[in-house]
C-alpha positions in Angstrom: -22.4 21.4 -21.4 -19.1 21.7 -23.2 -17.0 18.7 -24.1 -14.3 19.9 -21.6 -16.8 20.0 -18.8 -18.1 16.5 -19.6 -14.6 15.1 -19.7 -13.8 16.7 -16.3 -17.1 15.2 -14.9 -16.1 11.7 -16.1 -12.6 12.1 -14.7 -14.0 13.0 -11.2 -16.3 9.9 -11.2 -13.3 7.7 -12.3 -11.1 9.2 -9.5 -13.8 8.7 -6.9 -14.0 5.0 -7.8 -10.2 4.8 -7.3 -10.3 6.3 -3.8 -11.3 3.2 -1.9 -8.9 0.8 -3.7 -6.1 3.3 -3.0 -7.1 3.4 0.7 -8.1 7.1 0.6 -11.7 6.7 1.5 -14.4 4.4 2.9 -18.0 4.4 2.0 -19.2 7.9 1.1 -16.4 9.6 3.0 -14.1 12.0 1.1 -14.8 14.4 -1.8 -13.1 15.7 -5.0 -13.3 19.0 -6.8 -11.8 20.3 -10.1 -11.6 23.8 -11.5 -13.6 24.2 -14.7 -13.3 27.7 -16.2 -14.9 30.2 -13.9 -16.5 27.6 -11.7 -15.6 24.3 -9.9 -17.1 20.9 -10.3 -17.5 19.0 -7.0 -18.8 15.6 -5.8 -22.3 15.6 -4.3 -23.1 15.0 -0.6 -23.8 11.5 0.5 -23.8 9.6 -2.8 -21.9 6.3 -2.8 -19.1 6.3 -5.4 -20.3 3.1 -7.1 -23.6 4.8 -8.0 -22.2 8.2 -8.9 -22.6 9.4 -12.5 -21.2 12.4 -14.3 -24.7 14.0 -14.1 -24.5 13.9 -10.3 -21.3 16.1 -10.2 -22.3 19.5 -8.8 -21.4 22.8 -10.6 -20.5 25.6 -8.2 -19.9 29.2 -8.7 -17.1 30.9 -6.8 -19.6 32.9 -4.9 -20.9 29.7 -3.3 -24.0 29.2 -5.5 -24.6 25.9 -7.1 -26.7 24.2 -9.7 -28.2 20.7 -9.9 -30.6 18.4 -8.2 -28.0 17.2 -5.7 -26.3 19.3 -3.0 -22.5 19.7 -3.1 -20.3 18.0 -0.6 -20.6 19.4 2.9 -16.9 20.3 2.6 -17.4 22.6 -0.4 -16.2 25.6 1.6 -12.5 24.6 1.8 -12.6 23.3 -1.8 -13.8 26.7 -2.9 -11.5 28.7 -0.7 -8.4 26.7 -1.8 -9.3 27.3 -5.4 -9.9 31.0 -4.8 -6.6 31.6 -3.0 -4.4 29.2 -4.9 -4.4 29.8 -8.7 -1.8 27.0 -9.0 -4.4 24.5 -7.7 -6.9 23.0 -10.2 -7.9 19.9 -8.2 -8.6 19.1 -4.5 -8.9 15.6 -3.1 -10.1 15.0 0.5 -10.2 11.7 2.2 -10.0 9.8 5.5 -7.1 7.3 4.9 -6.2 5.1 7.9 -2.6 6.3 8.7 -3.0 9.9 7.8 -6.2 10.1 9.8 -4.6 8.3 12.8 -1.8 10.9 12.9 -4.5 13.7 12.5 -6.3 12.2 15.5 -3.1 12.6 17.5 -2.8 16.1 15.9 0.7 15.5 14.7 2.5 17.0 11.8 4.4 14.6 9.5 8.1 15.6 9.6 10.7 15.0 6.9 11.1 11.2 7.5 11.5 10.6 3.8 12.7 12.7 0.9 9.3 12.2 -0.8 7.9 14.8 1.6 9.3 17.3 -0.9 6.1 16.6 -2.9 4.2 18.4 -0.1 6.1 21.6 -0.9 8.0 21.8 2.3 9.8 20.0 5.2 6.5 19.1 7.0 3.0 18.1 6.3 1.1 20.3 8.8 -2.0 19.2 10.7 -4.7 21.9 10.6 -6.3 22.9 13.8 -9.6 21.2 14.6 -13.0 22.7 13.6 -16.3 21.1 12.9 -16.6 19.6 9.4 -18.2 21.8 6.7 -17.7 25.0 8.6 -15.9 28.2 7.5 -13.7 27.9 10.6 -12.4 24.6 9.2 -11.7 26.3 5.9 -9.7 29.1 7.6 -7.7 26.5 9.5 -7.0 24.6 6.2 -5.8 27.7 4.4 -3.3 28.3 7.3 -2.0 24.8 7.2 -1.7 24.9 3.4 0.5 28.0 3.3 3.5 27.0 1.0 2.2 23.5 1.0 0.4 21.2 -1.4 -1.4 19.1 1.2 -2.2 18.9 4.9 -3.8 16.8 7.6 -7.1 17.8 9.4 -7.2 17.3 13.1 -9.5 14.4 14.1 -10.7 14.3 10.5 -8.5 13.3 7.5 -6.3 14.9 4.9 -6.4 17.2 1.8 -4.1 17.0 -1.2 -4.1 19.4 -4.2 -2.6 19.5 -7.6 -2.3 21.3 -10.9 -4.7 18.6 -12.2 -6.7 15.8 -10.8 -4.2 13.0 -11.5 -1.5 14.9 -9.6 -3.8 15.5 -6.7 -4.7 11.8 -6.5 -1.0 10.9 -6.7 -0.2 13.3 -3.9 -3.0 12.0 -1.7 -1.7 8.5 -2.1 1.9 9.6 -1.4 0.7 11.4 1.7 -0.9 8.2 3.0 2.3 6.3 2.2 4.4 8.8 4.2 2.0 8.7 7.1 2.2 4.9 7.1 6.0 5.0 7.1 6.1 7.6 9.9 3.7 5.5 12.1 5.8 2.4 11.6 9.1 4.3 12.3 7.5 5.6 15.5 6.8 2.1 16.6 10.5 1.2 16.0 11.5 4.3 17.8 13.5 7.6 17.2 12.9 8.2 13.4 15.7 10.3 11.9 14.5 13.6 10.4 16.0 15.1 7.2 17.2 18.7 7.4 15.4 21.6 5.9 18.4 22.2 3.6 18.1 18.6 2.3 14.4 19.0 1.7 15.0 22.3 -0.2 17.4 20.4 -2.5 14.8 17.7 -3.1 12.0 20.3 -3.8 14.3 21.8 -6.5 14.9 18.3 -7.9 11.1 17.6 -7.9 10.5 20.2 -10.6 11.4 17.5 -13.2 10.3 14.5 -11.1 7.3 12.2 -11.7 5.7 10.1 -14.4 6.5 11.2 -17.9 4.3 10.9 -21.0 5.7 9.0 -24.0 6.2 11.3 -27.1 3.3 9.7 -29.0 0.8 9.7 -26.0 
């Protein structure tokens, strides 16, 4: 195993343990994958995050084959298909956060209630049509909802966020849940105002240089 792969495995375990404190998962729900050369590394099925080790991360080929004692997450299909169709994506985070999942249960897109929706890549966060978890049908629905987007909701299920690296995917997942929370509260107040597509396009352009910066000596 290369040093790079070992580092990615450690980063996945660390990210998994951040999921529940960030409100992105509960128990063994949710899963994470990261591109690693000509394969992807993905969390195993049914292993609690507090007992997960780097050795338990599953190595998968892009033809769907996998190696290791543990089986990959039951959602491996949409992880693999996103990676195969989106060369800009190197990490995928899936979870069942409270507010995003509540909107997904209602099968509602999140509209442009806040300029931070620009992080999603467009003026909405779409809700993918329902399909049974772990199926190819769900993966097809996810790819449709993810067109020109970096994240989506899954009807009666949860959410997916992607990124050029794992930290960006985790940040987007957290931002998606925050937007969902804001939208739910605004609906209880009544008549949330929606930003125009033109305004969101301006914000998407501004987002090219937006986000946390590394210090010169980091």
